[in-house]
C-alpha positions as CSV (number, residue, x, y, z in Angstrom):
1,M,-26.6,39.6,-39.7
2,D,-25.7,36.8,-37.4
3,E,-23.9,37.7,-34.2
4,E,-20.2,36.9,-34.4
5,I,-19.2,34.1,-31.9
6,L,-16.1,35.0,-30.0
7,E,-14.1,32.2,-28.5
8,E,-12.0,33.0,-25.5
9,M,-8.3,32.4,-26.0
10,P,-6.9,29.7,-23.7
11,V,-4.8,31.0,-20.9
12,Y,-1.5,29.2,-20.4
13,E,-0.8,28.6,-16.8
14,E,2.8,27.6,-16.1
15,P,3.2,24.9,-13.5
16,S,4.5,26.1,-10.2
17,R,8.2,25.6,-9.9
18,D,7.8,25.0,-6.2
19,I,7.9,21.3,-5.2
20,L,8.4,19.3,-2.0
21,I,11.2,16.9,-1.5
22,G,9.8,15.2,1.5
23,E,9.1,18.2,3.7
24,L,11.8,20.3,2.1
25,P,10.5,23.0,-0.3
26,I,12.7,23.7,-3.3
27,F,12.3,26.1,-6.3
28,L,13.3,24.7,-9.7
29,C,15.5,26.8,-11.9
30,N,13.9,27.0,-15.4
31,E,11.8,23.9,-14.5
32,L,15.0,21.9,-14.8
33,I,14.6,18.2,-14.0
34,Q,16.5,16.2,-16.5
35,Q,16.6,12.4,-17.0
36,I,20.0,11.5,-18.4
37,N,20.4,7.7,-19.0
38,E,19.7,6.2,-15.6
39,Q,20.3,9.4,-13.6
40,L,18.0,12.3,-12.6
41,V,19.5,15.7,-12.5
42,V,17.6,18.4,-10.5
43,T,18.7,22.1,-10.7
44,F,17.1,24.3,-8.0
45,M,17.3,26.9,-5.3
46,C,16.7,26.3,-1.6
47,E,17.0,28.1,1.7
48,A,18.2,25.1,3.6
49,G,21.8,24.0,4.1
50,M,23.6,21.4,2.0
51,D,23.4,18.7,4.7
52,D,19.6,19.1,5.0
53,I,19.2,19.1,1.2
54,V,21.2,15.9,0.7
55,G,19.4,14.2,3.6
56,A,16.0,15.2,2.2
57,F,16.7,13.8,-1.2
58,R,18.0,10.5,0.3
59,M,14.9,10.1,2.3
60,C,12.4,11.1,-0.4
61,E,11.3,8.0,-2.3
62,S,8.9,9.8,-4.6
63,F,8.2,13.4,-5.7
64,S,6.2,15.0,-8.5
65,Y,6.3,18.0,-10.7
66,A,3.7,18.9,-13.3
67,D,2.4,15.6,-14.7
68,T,5.4,13.5,-13.9
69,T,6.3,11.5,-10.8
70,Y,9.8,10.4,-10.1
71,D,10.1,7.3,-8.0
72,G,13.0,5.7,-6.2
73,Y,15.7,8.3,-6.9
74,T,17.4,8.2,-3.4
75,I,21.1,7.6,-4.2
76,V,23.0,10.9,-4.3
77,K,25.8,10.5,-6.9
78,A,26.8,14.2,-7.2
79,F,26.0,17.5,-5.5
80,N,27.2,20.9,-6.9
81,M,26.5,24.5,-6.2
82,R,27.2,27.9,-7.9
83,V,26.4,31.5,-7.1
84,G,24.5,33.2,-10.0
85,D,24.8,36.8,-11.2
86,D,22.0,37.8,-8.8
87,E,24.0,36.5,-5.9
88,K,21.6,33.6,-5.4
89,T,22.9,30.1,-4.8
90,V,21.9,27.5,-7.3
91,Y,22.2,23.8,-6.5
92,Q,22.4,20.8,-8.8
93,I,22.0,17.3,-7.5
94,T,22.4,14.0,-9.5
95,L,20.4,11.0,-8.3
96,E,20.2,7.3,-9.1
97,K,17.6,4.7,-8.3
98,V,18.2,1.9,-5.8
99,L,18.3,-1.3,-7.9
100,E,15.3,-3.6,-7.3
101,D,17.6,-6.6,-7.5
102,P,21.1,-6.1,-6.1
103,F,22.5,-9.0,-8.1
104,A,22.9,-9.3,-11.9
105,D,21.6,-12.4,-13.5
106,D,25.1,-14.0,-13.6
107,Q,25.7,-13.1,-10.0
108,E,22.4,-14.7,-8.9
109,F,23.3,-17.9,-10.8
110,A,26.7,-18.0,-9.2
111,L,25.3,-17.5,-5.7
112,K,22.6,-20.1,-6.2
113,Y,25.1,-22.6,-7.6
114,A,27.4,-22.0,-4.6
115,V,24.6,-22.5,-2.1
116,D,23.1,-25.5,-3.8
117,N,26.6,-27.2,-3.9
118,M,27.7,-26.2,-0.4
119,P,28.8,-29.2,1.7
120,D,26.3,-30.1,4.5
121,E,28.8,-29.3,7.2
122,D,29.2,-25.8,5.8
123,A,25.5,-25.4,5.2
124,I,24.9,-25.9,8.9
125,E,27.1,-22.9,9.6
126,H,25.1,-20.8,7.1
127,K,21.5,-21.8,7.7
128,S,20.1,-18.4,6.9
129,L,21.0,-18.9,3.2
130,F,18.3,-21.6,2.9
131,D,14.5,-21.4,2.6
132,N,12.3,-21.8,5.6
133,W,10.0,-24.9,5.2
134,E,7.0,-22.8,6.5
135,E,7.4,-20.3,3.7
136,L,7.2,-22.9,0.9
137,K,3.8,-23.0,-0.7
138,D,1.6,-26.0,0.0
139,G,1.9,-28.4,-3.0
140,E,5.3,-26.9,-4.1
141,W,7.7,-29.5,-5.3
142,I,10.7,-30.1,-3.0
143,P,13.4,-31.9,-4.9
144,E,15.7,-34.5,-3.3
145,G,18.7,-32.9,-1.8
146,K,17.1,-29.5,-1.2
147,R,17.9,-28.1,2.3
148,V,15.4,-26.2,4.4
149,N,15.1,-24.7,7.8
150,Y,12.5,-26.0,10.3
151,D,12.3,-25.8,14.1
152,D,15.7,-24.0,14.2
153,K,17.4,-27.0,12.5
154,L,18.5,-27.6,8.9
155,W,17.0,-30.6,7.0
156,K,17.8,-32.2,3.7
157,C,15.1,-33.7,1.5
158,A,15.6,-37.4,1.3
159,K,12.9,-38.1,-1.3
160,G,11.4,-35.6,-3.7
161,H,7.8,-34.7,-2.9
162,N,5.2,-32.0,-3.0
163,K,5.0,-30.1,0.2
164,N,2.2,-31.1,2.6
165,T,1.8,-29.1,5.8
166,D,0.9,-32.3,7.6
167,Y,4.3,-33.8,6.9
168,W,6.8,-31.4,8.3
169,P,10.5,-32.3,8.6
170,G,10.9,-34.9,11.3
171,K,7.3,-36.2,11.0
172,D,8.0,-38.7,8.2
173,P,11.6,-40.0,8.3
174,T,11.4,-41.0,4.7
175,L,11.0,-37.4,3.5
176,F,13.7,-35.4,5.4
177,E,17.1,-36.1,7.1
178,Q,18.2,-33.8,9.8
179,L,21.7,-32.4,9.3
180,D,23.0,-32.6,12.8
181,K,26.7,-33.1,12.4
182,D,27.8,-30.2,14.6
183,E,26.3,-31.7,17.8
184,H,28.7,-34.6,17.8
185,E,32.4,-34.7,16.8
186,G,32.3,-38.2,15.3
187,T,35.2,-39.3,17.4
188,V,35.4,-42.4,19.6
189,E,34.7,-40.2,22.6
190,D,31.8,-38.5,20.9
191,P,30.3,-40.7,18.2
192,I,27.4,-39.7,16.0
193,P,24.2,-41.4,16.8
194,V,22.6,-43.3,13.9
195,P,18.8,-42.6,13.8
196,G,16.3,-45.5,14.0
197,S,14.9,-44.4,10.7
198,V,18.0,-45.3,8.8
199,T,16.5,-48.3,7.1
200,T,13.6,-46.3,5.7
201,S,14.9,-42.7,5.1
202,G,18.6,-43.6,4.9
203,F,21.4,-41.7,6.6
204,T,24.5,-39.9,5.3
205,Y,27.7,-41.2,6.9
206,I,31.1,-39.7,6.6
207,Y,34.1,-41.9,6.0
208,G,36.6,-41.6,8.9
209,K,33.9,-40.7,11.5
210,Y,32.7,-42.9,14.4
211,Y,29.0,-43.8,14.9
212,I,27.0,-45.4,17.7
213,W,24.2,-47.8,17.0
214,Q,22.5,-49.8,19.7
215,D,25.3,-49.0,22.2
216,V,28.0,-50.2,19.9
217,I,30.6,-47.9,18.3
218,Y,31.6,-48.3,14.6
219,L,34.1,-46.6,12.3
220,C,32.9,-45.7,8.9
221,K,35.6,-47.2,6.7
222,R,35.3,-48.6,3.2
223,G,36.4,-52.2,3.0
224,G,37.8,-54.2,0.2
225,I,39.9,-51.3,-1.3
226,A,43.5,-50.2,-1.0
227,N,44.1,-47.1,1.1
228,P,40.6,-46.5,2.4
229,E,41.9,-43.6,4.4
230,E,41.9,-41.6,1.2
231,L,38.1,-41.5,1.3
232,Y,38.1,-39.9,4.8
233,G,35.9,-36.8,4.8
234,Q,33.7,-38.0,1.9
235,E,30.0,-38.7,2.4
236,V,28.0,-41.8,1.6
237,K,24.3,-42.3,2.0
238,L,23.2,-45.7,3.1
239,N,19.9,-47.3,4.0
240,Y,21.5,-49.7,6.5
241,A,22.6,-49.6,10.1
242,P,26.4,-50.1,10.7
243,D,26.0,-53.7,12.0
244,A,24.6,-54.8,8.6
245,L,27.6,-53.6,6.7
246,I,30.6,-54.7,8.8
247,G,33.6,-55.3,6.5
248,H,32.0,-53.3,3.7
249,Y,31.5,-49.8,5.1
250,F,32.1,-50.2,8.9
251,E,34.4,-51.6,11.4
252,K,33.2,-52.5,14.9
253,V,35.2,-50.6,17.5
254,E,33.8,-51.2,21.0
255,E,30.6,-51.6,23.0
256,K,29.5,-49.0,25.5
């Protein structure tokens, strides 16, 4: 008679209820870690005080129990405690994740729209909202009108082009225009200098402002229309120096 083969019965080993939250040991009550919607609820006992417990959970970006790892639950939404029949204190903490993207899609769109349409004079005051030229990838398309930071100055793309590290803002005047309106008031006493590259890269003038070109001061004022003062404050990009557009866009004021 063949010998009977006996198989050993598997032994069930319950996972330890002891886990670490950072360096803080806690003991789970009935293995209770619940994921409810976007929240994580942990019921446990611990010898530490409430402040230490809350601080540990806020600092702990990841912890594991059994075969599951919980990542990113560092926002404490609720913290409760009760004393059980055995006089032991049981804690319950409710956690949420930090959102990877703090803006919803519609908020991102609204923010990008506001930044893209911000007037140049306001953009100069908020340069940190714009990309750094160095961080753009070589070959990346830079559309006309895009503003970037370079050499602690804000520049506007004058002609759409693919980024080339050999042609940084200021190297080729046809590619970028420096937004430099905060250095000069645009008054008769402090006129805005017109760059020598105006005929190649163009220059953005502001109606009602005063400009200096080859030691002569000009007022940017639209000619041939009624009430030209109503245009004051509006911008116009031209590829001409003021002396070429007298009577059309400029009035000669005085020589230095």
